[in-house]
N, C-alpha and C positions, 0 to 999 in steps of 0.2 A: 438512520437508514437501516434497512434490513440486509441480510446476507445476499438476498436476491438482487437488491439494488446495486451492491458492490460488484457482484458477478456480472450484471448487465453493463456496468460502467467499464469494467475490465475488458469485456468482449468488444465494446464499442471502440476503445482506444488501442487494443492490442490483438484482438482476435482470440485465438484459443486461450482458455483460462484454466487455472487450477480447479480441482474438484470443489463442489459446493461446500464440503466440510471445511476446506481451508478458509473460506470466507466466514463461516460460522466461528471458527477459531479466532480469526482476526477481529470479528465483531465483538467477541467476548473479551479479548485481550487489550484492544486499542481504542483510543478515542476516534470519533468520526473524522476529526481533523487529520489525525495521523494516517488513517486508512486512505482518505482522499489524497493526501500528500504522497503516500507511498505508491499508489497506483499511477498518479500523474508523473512522478519522478521516474518510475520504472518505464513508463511509456516513452518519455523523453530520451532516457538512456538507450532503450532498445532502438529507437529511431536513429540516434546518433551512431549506433553500431550497425546501421544498415539492416535492422531487423534480424540480426543473427543471434540474439540471446536465446538460449534454450528455455523451455517452459520452466525447468528446474531452476535455472539461473535467475529468471525473472521473479519467480516465487520467493527465492531466498533473498534477492536484492530488495524486493518490496517489504519483506518481513523486517529486514535490517533497518530500512528507511523508517518504517513505522515505529520501531523500538526507539530509535534515536529521536524521532520527532516527539514521541510521548515523554521521553526523558527531558528534552529541551523545554517542553511545555510545563512540566513539573518544576524544573529548575527556575524558570521565569516566574511561575506562580509563587514559589517559595521566596524568591528575591523581591517580590512585590512589583515586578515589571508588567504583570498582566492584571 
């Protein structure tokens, strides 16, 4: 998927989104699976919090989720689980 696809997904599930440059960074740094997981998990957390997460909080939370997801995927691949 492209940065634009991730941007559109974010806007569909959460409304206002980070700058397009942030999506370009995520696309370069993370797997597609990690980006999708990060956006969805952030949307769920934001909804659980009544939509009160600031854009900065959502962006940082999504980044952390993506980093952890990629690390998990790498660990599972190394251990032969995938």
